[in-house]
C-alpha positions in Angstrom: -48.0 38.9 -10.8 -46.0 35.8 -12.5 -48.6 33.4 -13.7 -47.6 29.8 -14.6 -49.7 28.3 -17.7 -51.3 25.0 -17.6 -49.5 22.7 -20.2 -52.7 21.8 -21.9 -53.1 25.7 -22.4 -51.1 25.7 -25.4 -52.9 22.6 -27.3 -56.2 24.4 -26.3 -55.1 27.6 -28.0 -54.1 25.3 -31.4 -57.3 23.2 -31.1 -59.7 26.5 -30.9 -61.2 25.7 -27.5 -60.3 29.3 -26.3 -61.0 32.7 -27.9 -59.4 35.1 -25.5 -60.9 38.1 -27.1 -64.5 37.2 -26.5 -64.7 34.2 -23.9 -65.7 34.8 -20.2 -62.4 34.3 -18.3 -63.0 33.5 -14.4 -61.3 33.3 -11.4 -61.2 30.1 -9.2 -59.8 30.0 -5.8 -58.0 27.1 -4.3 -55.6 26.4 -1.3 -54.4 23.0 -2.8 -51.7 23.7 -5.1 -52.6 23.3 -9.0 -50.2 21.2 -11.1 -49.3 22.4 -14.7 -50.8 18.9 -15.7 -54.1 19.9 -14.5 -56.7 20.6 -17.5 -60.2 21.8 -16.4 -61.6 23.1 -13.5 -63.1 20.1 -12.1 -59.1 18.9 -11.5 -59.2 21.6 -8.8 -59.9 21.6 -5.3 -61.9 24.9 -5.0 -62.9 26.9 -2.1 -66.6 28.0 -1.4 -67.6 31.2 -3.1 -71.1 31.7 -1.0 -69.6 34.6 0.6 -67.6 36.0 -2.3 -68.4 38.5 -4.9 -68.1 37.9 -8.5 -65.2 36.4 -10.0 -65.8 37.2 -13.8 -62.8 39.0 -15.4 -63.1 42.1 -17.8 -60.7 41.7 -20.8 -59.2 44.9 -21.3 -57.2 43.9 -24.4 -56.8 41.1 -26.8 -54.7 42.0 -29.6 -51.1 41.2 -31.6 -48.5 43.9 -32.5 -45.9 43.0 -34.9 -46.6 39.2 -34.5 -46.5 39.5 -30.6 -49.9 39.0 -29.2 -50.9 40.2 -25.6 -53.8 39.4 -23.3 -54.6 42.5 -20.9 -57.0 41.9 -18.0 -58.6 44.5 -15.8 -57.6 44.4 -12.1 -60.4 42.5 -9.9 -61.4 43.2 -6.6 -63.2 40.3 -4.7 -65.3 41.3 -1.8 -66.3 38.9 1.1 -69.8 39.1 2.6 -68.9 36.5 5.1 -65.7 34.5 5.5 -64.0 33.6 2.3 -61.0 31.1 2.2 -58.8 30.0 3.2 -57.0 30.3 -0.4 -53.5 30.5 -1.6 -53.7 30.3 -5.5 -55.7 32.4 -8.0 -56.4 30.7 -11.2 -57.7 31.6 -14.5 -60.0 29.4 -16.4 -62.3 29.8 -19.4 -65.9 29.7 -18.2 -67.1 29.7 -21.9 -65.1 26.6 -22.7 -66.9 23.3 -22.6 -64.9 22.0 -19.9 -63.9 25.1 -18.1 -60.4 24.7 -19.5 -57.7 26.0 -17.1 -55.4 28.9 -18.3 -53.0 29.8 -15.6 -52.5 30.4 -12.1 -50.5 32.3 -9.4 -49.2 31.5 -5.8 -49.5 34.1 -3.5 -47.2 32.4 -1.0 -49.1 31.8 1.9 -53.3 31.0 2.7 -55.4 34.3 2.7 -58.6 34.5 4.6 -61.2 37.3 4.0 -63.7 38.2 6.7 -66.9 39.8 6.1 -66.2 43.4 4.3 -62.6 42.6 3.7 -61.5 42.8 -0.1 -58.7 41.4 -2.1 -57.1 42.6 -5.2 -56.1 40.6 -8.3 -53.7 43.1 -9.7 -53.1 42.1 -13.4 -50.3 44.2 -15.1 -51.6 46.7 -17.7 -48.2 47.2 -19.4 -47.1 43.5 -19.2 -50.3 41.7 -19.9 -51.2 38.2 -18.3 -50.1 36.4 -21.4 -47.9 37.0 -24.5 -46.7 34.9 -27.2 -44.6 35.5 -30.3 
């Protein structure tokens, strides 16, 4: 996955909004393209999650080595208990932060709808991590 970070994420890191090692990161799904200027979850037009499994992400690693920080997240499988979608964009936001600040999003290229019993794997790169900064 090639995530696009939201512009506000950089400032939010500098101002202690995020603790990526311990905060609860969660997935938001939308069929409306996010823009880099969005800052919080309320800026998105989300789909209904009534028929969707849990969207919280497990952090595998949040560490730096030789001055380079890398955030690694465990893959997440969403399962539909009824129709879910359509959605095209998968957004990572900080559910612990006061305003559910946005972190990054990925564009899947076309709209996806899950029917009852179908699953959707969000495959976060274990080797590259979701985010790195030096």
